[in-house]
N, C-alpha and C positions, 0 to 999 in steps of 0.2 A: 538595496536593500540585501545585500549576500552574506554582510556582516553579521547575519542573525545571531551569532552564538554568543555576540559579546553585549547583546542588547537585553535589557530584560524583557520579560515576559508579558508586563504591561506595554513598554514600548513596542514589543513585537507585534503584539495586538492589535495596538494603534496604527500601526502601519501596514498589518497584514489584511485587516477584515475590509476596508473599501478595496483592495485589489480583488478578494474573492467574490465580494458582492459585484464588482463591476464583470470579473469573469463571469458570474452566474447571467449578468445581463447580454453577455454573448462579445465580450470583449476577449478579442483571441489572445491578444498580446499581454493580457492581465491575468490570462488563464496560464499560461507558460512561464509568468512571473510567480504568481503562487506555487505552481508545483517545485520550480526553482528553488524558492525561498523555505518552505515547508521542508522541501527534502534534506536541506542542511539542517534544519533542527530536529528535524526528525531521525536522521543519520545517529546524529551525537547521542538522542535519548536512546535509541534502539542500542548502541554500540554499548551504553553505559547499562542499559536493563540486562543485555546478553552478558556482559561481564559479572553481573550481580550473580547469574544463572550461571556461571562458569563456564561460559561460551566466550571465545575470542578471535573465531574467525573471521577476518573482514566478509568474506562470502557470504557468511550466515546474516550479517547485518544488512546487506544488500539484496539478499533474497527477501528479507523481512521486510525492507523499505518498499523492493516493486511490489509485492503483496498489498501492502499499505496503501502505495499511491494506486494502483488498480480499484482498492476496495474505496479508498476517496471519489477517484470517479464515478464510479457506479454509484456511490451513494450521494453524491452534492444535493440530489433532490431532497434529502433528508435533512438538508443543514437548515435550522430554526435562524433566520437572522438576528433575532434577539439573544441568541449567545454566543459566547467568544468562538471564534472559527480556530482558533488553537488549542481550544480544551477537545473541542469537535473531532481534529484532527489527531490529538494525541490519543484520546480515547480509542479511536479507530487504530491506531499503531499498536496501541496496549492489545486490543483484543486480537489482532494479526499474531500480536509477539506472543500471547498465550497461546493459540493455536497452532504456531511454529515449534513451540515448547513440548506441548501435548502431543504433535504428531512425530517429533524426535525421542521421543519416550523421558522427557524430563518434566518434573512437577512444577507446574506456574505457581503455585502457590504463594512461595517465597517471596514472589516478587510485591515489592510496596505499592499498595496505592498511591496515584498521584493526588496533588492537590488539584492538578490541572484537567483532570478529568472528570467530567460533568457528564450527566445523562443524557444520549443522542435525542436530538428532536424529530417529531413529527413522524405520522403513520406513513408507509409506505403507497403511492397512489400509482395511477398508470406509468408513471415515469420509469417504474421499475421494470416494466416489461421492456420501454426503450432500452434501459441499461442490458438488460439479461441480452436484447438483440444485436448491442454493441460487443457483447462480451463473447459471443458466438462468434460475430464478424473478426473479432480479434485473433480467436481461437482458429478459425477457417484461415486466417492468414500465414498461420505457421507452416512448417512442414510436417508432415505426417507424424513423424518419428518422433518431433519432438513435442507436437500435442498430445498423443500419446502418454508422453512422460506424465507434462502437464497433468493431465486430467487423471491418470492415475496417484500421482504423489499430491497434488495439490485439491483435488474433487473428491477420491475416492479414499485419500488417508492412506495409501502405501506407503512402505519404505523407498527411500531411492535404491535401496540395493535390491528391494523385489521390483520395483518398477524397469531398472538398469538389465538385469536377468530376465524380466519380461521381452525386452527389447533387443536383446543381446548385443549388450555393451558393458562398459566397465563403468562402476559407480563414479569413478572421477567424470568420467565423458557425460555421463547422464547429470551429475550435479552440473556441468557446464553448458549443457543443451536446454536444461530447465531455467537457470540465470539467463542466457540469451533470451531464451524464448519470452519469460516475463519482462525482458527489457525490452524487447518488439514490440508485445502487447502493450505494454506502458505507454511507447511511443506512438504506438496506433490510436489508443484512446483518447491520448491527450491532444493527437490534433483532430480526431473526431470532435471531443469534448469541446474544445475551443472552438470548433465553427459551429456547434449547437448550442454552446452553454448561454 
């Protein structure tokens, strides 16, 4: 299923939906396969959308992808099995992309609406508190300096330059620390989600 980019959206949905449903039912291998497969598709989508917004750095694609994977994990309880899983994932990716562009001072209004982006389903329930607890645990597993950078940039909305200055780091070092921290959190959450999905 790794050749997702050469597959039509309908074929991709037909292949991916049962994998995601199995993951939601607790199949850890299916959850890992879902994350790997959707990552391939979302990476291409994010690369294309960032290029349209005048951004071409690979690290930006990976940053937004990691944020998206975290959001997918934390929002998995909102998925409505009656709707396409690819549309749900793409909608979350688009929201994360818009947030990223807004934080970086770019206007996101020029991004085209996707045919794939449908409404997200379902109100939050008590699973949301479990998701927040997962996020808290993932953050706690990070080194204090990295945790502070992620908190400032991703949660408080400060710029990387401001967060780097506050941490006594160069902007480049801060970007690397944030990127690695998000990767570590995604790994932590995917392992945790695979166990509890």
